[in-house]
C-alpha positions in Angstrom: 0.0 0.0 0.0 2.8 2.5 0.9 4.7 2.0 -2.5 1.5 2.7 -4.4 0.7 5.8 -2.3 4.3 7.1 -2.8 4.1 6.5 -6.5 0.8 8.4 -6.7 2.2 11.3 -4.7 5.3 11.5 -7.0 3.1 11.5 -10.2 0.8 14.2 -8.8 3.7 16.3 -7.6 5.3 16.1 -11.0 2.1 17.2 -12.7 2.0 20.3 -10.5 5.3 21.6 -11.7 5.1 20.6 -15.4 4.8 23.4 -18.0 2.3 23.5 -20.8 3.8 24.4 -24.1 1.9 25.1 -27.2 3.4 26.1 -30.6 1.5 26.8 -33.7 3.5 27.4 -36.9 2.9 27.7 -40.6 5.4 27.8 -43.4 5.2 27.6 -47.2 8.2 26.5 -49.2 10.9 28.7 -47.7 8.9 31.9 -47.8 10.1 34.3 -45.1 9.1 37.9 -44.3 11.9 40.3 -44.6 14.4 40.4 -41.7 14.6 43.4 -39.3 17.1 46.1 -40.1 20.8 45.2 -39.7 22.4 46.0 -36.4 25.3 48.3 -36.3 28.6 46.8 -35.1 29.7 48.6 -31.9 32.6 46.4 -30.9 34.8 43.9 -32.8 37.0 41.8 -30.6 40.7 41.6 -31.6 41.7 38.9 -34.1 42.7 35.7 -32.3 45.6 35.1 -34.6 46.8 35.0 -38.2 44.5 33.3 -40.8 41.2 34.3 -39.2 38.4 36.0 -41.1 35.7 38.3 -39.5 32.1 37.3 -40.3 29.7 40.2 -39.8 26.6 39.7 -37.7 23.4 38.7 -39.6 19.8 37.8 -39.1 18.8 34.2 -39.7 15.3 32.7 -39.7 14.2 30.2 -37.1 10.7 29.1 -37.8 8.5 32.2 -38.0 11.0 34.5 -36.3 14.5 35.9 -37.0 17.4 35.7 -34.6 20.5 37.8 -34.6 23.9 36.0 -34.9 26.6 38.4 -33.7 29.8 38.8 -35.7 32.6 36.4 -35.0 36.1 35.3 -36.0 36.6 32.0 -37.8 39.2 30.2 -39.8 38.2 29.8 -43.5 37.7 26.1 -44.5 40.3 26.3 -47.3 42.9 28.8 -48.5 41.6 31.9 -50.4 38.0 31.1 -49.3 35.7 34.1 -49.2 32.6 34.4 -47.1 29.3 35.2 -49.0 27.0 36.8 -46.4 23.4 35.5 -46.1 20.8 37.5 -47.9 17.1 38.0 -48.4 16.0 38.3 -52.0 12.5 38.1 -53.6 10.8 36.7 -50.4 13.4 33.9 -50.0 16.3 33.6 -47.5 19.6 32.4 -48.7 22.1 31.2 -46.2 25.7 32.4 -46.1 28.5 30.1 -47.4 32.2 29.9 -48.2 33.2 30.5 -51.8 36.4 29.5 -53.5 
């Protein structure tokens, strides 16, 4: 009897602190509204060493919202690589990529 009562109390207590989460989303074939205005760079940390490239901050879509990705230093994946920034063109978002 005691183990059943203990189990019942644990289940009831867990239900009291559980969160209810509801998400409703709708998307059609990569169509995104335009992103917010670009943020102005206030501070760029010093370069961590030779061979690093600075990637400016940009907005990227995540479901129905945009999130800001702050600028950062990164090593290019291969010599003479050039970063092509993400862009929004004709109601479509194109991710950034490294170009030879």
